[in-house]
C-alpha positions in Angstrom: 148.8 29.6 154.0 149.4 30.2 150.4 146.9 29.8 147.6 146.4 30.6 143.9 144.0 33.3 142.8 143.0 35.2 139.7 144.3 38.7 139.5 143.4 41.5 137.1 146.8 42.9 136.2 145.8 45.3 133.4 142.7 46.0 131.3 141.3 42.7 130.0 144.3 40.8 131.3 144.2 38.3 134.2 146.9 36.1 135.7 147.1 33.4 138.2 149.2 34.6 141.2 150.0 33.1 144.5 148.9 35.0 147.6 149.2 34.6 151.4 145.9 34.2 153.3 145.6 36.2 156.5 145.3 34.3 159.7 141.7 33.0 160.3 139.8 35.4 162.6 137.6 34.1 165.4 134.4 34.8 163.6 135.5 33.5 160.2 135.6 30.2 158.3 138.2 29.0 155.8 136.7 27.9 152.5 138.1 25.5 150.0 136.7 27.0 146.9 134.9 24.9 144.3 133.1 27.5 142.1 132.7 31.3 141.9 130.2 33.1 139.7 131.1 35.8 137.3 129.1 38.9 138.4 128.4 41.9 136.1 130.8 43.8 138.5 133.5 41.2 137.7 133.1 42.0 134.0 133.7 45.7 134.8 136.7 44.8 137.0 138.1 42.7 134.2 138.1 45.9 132.1 139.7 47.8 135.0 136.5 49.8 135.6 134.6 50.4 138.8 137.6 49.3 140.8 138.1 49.9 144.5 141.9 50.0 144.4 144.9 50.1 142.1 146.1 47.4 139.8 146.8 44.5 140.3 143.9 43.2 142.4 142.1 40.0 143.2 138.4 39.8 142.4 135.3 37.5 142.7 132.6 37.5 145.4 130.1 34.7 144.5 131.8 31.7 146.1 130.7 28.2 146.8 132.8 25.4 148.4 133.7 23.4 151.5 134.4 24.6 155.0 138.0 23.5 155.8 138.5 25.3 159.2 136.4 27.4 161.6 137.4 30.3 163.9 137.2 29.7 167.6 133.9 31.6 168.0 132.2 29.8 165.1 129.8 27.0 166.3 127.2 26.7 163.6 129.7 25.3 160.9 132.2 22.5 160.9 134.9 21.3 158.5 133.3 19.4 155.7 130.1 21.5 155.5 129.2 22.5 151.9 128.2 26.1 151.6 127.7 29.2 149.5 129.2 32.5 150.5 128.3 36.2 150.3 129.7 39.5 151.5 133.3 39.7 150.4 133.9 42.6 148.1 136.4 40.6 146.2 138.9 37.7 146.5 136.8 34.6 145.8 138.4 33.7 142.5 140.8 31.8 144.6 141.6 28.3 145.7 141.0 29.2 149.3 139.6 32.3 151.1 138.4 33.4 154.5 134.9 34.8 155.0 132.8 35.8 158.1 130.6 32.9 159.2 127.6 35.2 159.2 128.0 35.4 155.4 127.8 31.7 154.8 124.9 29.3 154.4 124.7 25.5 153.9 123.9 23.8 150.7 122.9 20.1 150.5 125.5 17.5 151.5 125.1 15.6 148.3 126.1 18.5 146.0 128.8 17.6 143.5 128.2 20.1 140.8 129.1 23.3 142.6 128.6 25.5 139.6 124.9 25.0 140.0 125.0 26.3 143.6 126.6 29.7 143.3 124.0 31.6 145.2 125.1 35.1 146.1 123.0 36.6 143.3 120.0 34.6 144.5 120.5 36.0 147.9 120.3 39.5 146.4 117.0 38.6 144.8 115.6 37.1 148.0 116.6 40.3 149.8 114.9 42.4 147.1 111.6 40.5 147.3 111.7 40.5 151.1 112.2 44.3 151.1 109.3 45.2 148.8 106.7 43.1 150.7 104.4 41.8 148.0 100.8 41.9 149.1 98.2 39.2 148.1 97.1 39.8 144.5 99.7 42.5 143.6 100.3 42.9 139.9 104.0 42.7 139.3 106.0 43.6 136.2 109.6 42.7 135.5 111.6 44.6 132.9 114.7 42.7 131.9 114.8 38.9 131.8 118.6 38.3 132.0 120.2 36.3 134.7 119.0 38.4 137.7 115.6 38.9 136.0 115.1 35.2 135.6 116.1 34.5 139.2 113.5 37.1 140.2 110.9 35.3 138.1 111.7 32.1 139.9 111.0 33.8 143.2 108.0 35.7 142.1 106.2 32.7 140.6 107.3 30.0 143.1 107.5 31.8 146.4 105.3 35.0 146.6 101.6 35.8 146.6 101.7 38.0 143.5 98.4 38.0 141.6 100.0 38.3 138.2 103.6 38.5 136.8 104.4 40.0 133.5 107.9 40.2 132.0 109.4 42.3 129.2 112.7 41.9 127.4 113.9 42.9 123.9 115.9 39.7 123.4 114.0 36.7 122.3 116.6 34.2 123.6 116.1 35.6 127.1 112.3 35.4 126.8 112.7 31.8 125.8 114.5 31.1 129.1 111.9 33.1 131.0 109.1 30.9 129.6 110.2 28.2 132.1 109.0 30.5 134.9 106.4 32.9 133.5 103.7 32.8 130.8 103.1 36.5 130.3 106.2 37.5 128.3 106.6 40.3 125.8 109.1 42.1 123.7 108.2 45.8 124.3 109.1 46.7 120.7 106.6 44.3 119.1 102.9 45.0 118.5 101.9 42.6 121.1 104.3 44.2 123.6 103.1 47.7 122.9 99.5 46.5 123.3 100.3 44.9 126.7 102.1 48.1 127.8 99.0 50.2 127.0 96.8 47.6 128.8 98.9 48.0 132.0 98.9 51.8 131.8 95.1 51.9 131.1 94.6 49.8 134.2 96.4 52.4 136.3 99.9 50.8 136.2 101.4 47.9 138.0 101.6 47.6 141.8 105.2 46.7 141.6 107.7 47.1 138.8 111.2 45.5 139.0 113.8 46.8 136.6 116.7 44.5 135.7 117.4 45.6 132.2 120.5 47.7 132.9 119.5 50.0 130.1 118.0 53.5 129.8 115.1 52.4 127.7 114.3 49.6 130.2 114.4 52.0 133.1 112.2 54.4 131.2 109.6 51.7 130.6 109.7 50.6 134.3 108.9 54.2 135.3 106.0 54.4 132.8 104.5 51.2 134.1 104.6 51.9 137.8 101.2 52.9 139.2 100.5 56.5 140.5 97.9 57.9 142.7 96.3 60.0 139.9 95.0 56.7 138.5 92.7 54.1 140.0 95.5 52.6 142.1 97.7 54.0 144.8 101.3 54.9 144.2 103.3 51.7 143.3 106.7 50.3 144.1 109.6 50.8 141.7 112.6 48.5 142.2 115.9 49.4 140.7 117.8 46.2 140.3 120.5 47.0 137.8 121.8 50.4 138.9 125.1 49.6 140.7 128.1 49.9 138.5 127.5 52.7 136.0 125.9 56.2 135.8 122.2 56.4 135.1 119.7 59.2 134.7 116.1 59.6 135.4 113.4 62.2 134.8 112.2 63.4 138.2 108.9 64.6 136.7 107.6 61.0 136.9 108.5 60.8 140.6 107.6 64.2 141.8 104.5 64.0 144.1 103.8 60.6 142.6 103.6 58.5 145.7 106.1 56.0 144.2 108.3 54.0 146.6 111.8 53.3 145.2 113.8 50.3 146.3 117.1 48.5 145.4 118.5 45.1 146.1 121.7 46.2 147.8 122.7 44.3 151.0 123.0 47.7 152.7 119.3 48.2 152.3 118.6 45.6 155.0 120.3 45.7 158.4 119.3 42.0 158.9 121.0 40.9 155.6 123.0 38.0 157.2 119.7 36.4 158.2 118.6 36.6 154.5 121.6 34.5 153.6 120.5 31.7 155.8 116.9 31.9 154.5 118.2 31.9 150.9 119.9 28.6 151.7 116.6 27.2 152.9 114.8 28.4 149.8 117.4 26.8 147.6 117.1 23.5 149.4 113.3 23.6 148.8 113.7 24.3 145.1 112.1 27.7 145.1 115.3 29.0 143.4 117.3 26.9 140.9 120.1 29.2 139.8 122.0 26.3 138.1 119.4 26.3 135.3 120.6 29.7 134.2 124.4 28.9 134.1 125.5 28.8 130.5 129.3 28.9 130.7 131.7 27.0 133.0 135.5 26.9 132.9 138.4 25.9 135.1 140.2 28.9 136.6 143.4 27.9 134.7 141.5 28.4 131.3 138.8 31.0 131.9 139.7 34.0 129.8 137.0 33.5 127.3 134.3 33.5 130.0 135.3 36.9 131.1 135.2 38.1 127.4 131.7 36.6 127.1 130.6 38.4 130.3 131.3 41.6 128.5 130.0 40.9 124.9 127.2 38.5 125.9 127.8 36.4 122.8 127.5 32.7 122.4 124.2 32.6 124.3 125.9 33.9 127.5 123.6 34.4 130.5 125.8 33.4 133.5 129.4 32.2 133.8 131.0 30.2 136.6 134.7 29.6 137.3 135.6 26.2 138.9 138.5 25.4 141.1 
C-alpha cells in the first residue's frame, strides 16, 4: 500500500513524498491518520538536528486517527475505532501508518476534531506523574508553563492529591494560559516571584519540583527549590521533563549527599508503559486532561511549512501545532 508522507529533505525543507507501507504485522494496526502533533523533537528534525538517520527521512510520532485494519493477533481493536497512538520514533506525518496495537488507545466515538485529541504528550505527562508517586499533601512546584508544563498542571490540579501547586514561567502569555489550571503563578524575575521563591526556600523547599522550562536558568531554579534533608523536610523529588534533545549541564554540588530523587518522563522509565497508554485514554475521556485547549496552530499537511517555522521561533503565540490529514 502506498501513502503520502512528509519528509525532511534538507535543513528547514520538507516535501510530500509517496512511500510504501510494510505489510501489517500480526500485532499491529493500520491507522488512517487524521492529525499528528508537532513535538519539540520534530522542530529539531525539521532543522536536521538530533536525527536518527541520514536525509531524507520521515518524521512525526504523535498520531491520532481511525483504525482501518488489524493484525491477526489483535483482538482489542476493530476497523472504525478512533484512537491516539504512541511509540513510533517517526513516520506519523503520513496519510497511513502501521503501529503496534499495544501503543494505541481509544478516544470517544463522537470525535470529529482530531487535532484536539493528539495525546502522545499527555501520555508522557501521565507516565511522569505516575512515576513520581505524589503523596497526600505534597507541595509541588512546576518550572516552565509551556505546552508540556500546562498539561502537567492539568494533571496536578485535576487528578492528584497534591496539597499545593505553584508554577513559574518568565513569559506572561504562558502564565495567562496556566491561570486556567492553577492560581499560584509567578514570573521568577519579578518582585513577587522572587518573594515566592524565598518563601519556598525558607520553608525547606518543595516536596516535588517538575522542570519543563528547557532552559539552564529554569533548571537552576528547579534545583534551588527542591527540598533537602538539611532543612525541615526530607530530600525531595526533582523531575527533569525537558532534557531530551539537547546538551544540558548541572552543578553536582546541589545533588551530592542531598537525598534528592531525580526522575524523567521517558517511556523507557516505566516497563509497564503500554498500560499507561490505555490509562491515559481513560483520563482523557473523563476530562482530567484536555490537550485540545492548548493547541494554537493547525494546518493541512499540504500547507504546513509555517507551523514548523513557528515550532522553532515560538512566534505568533505558538504553544502547540498540529498537522491534519
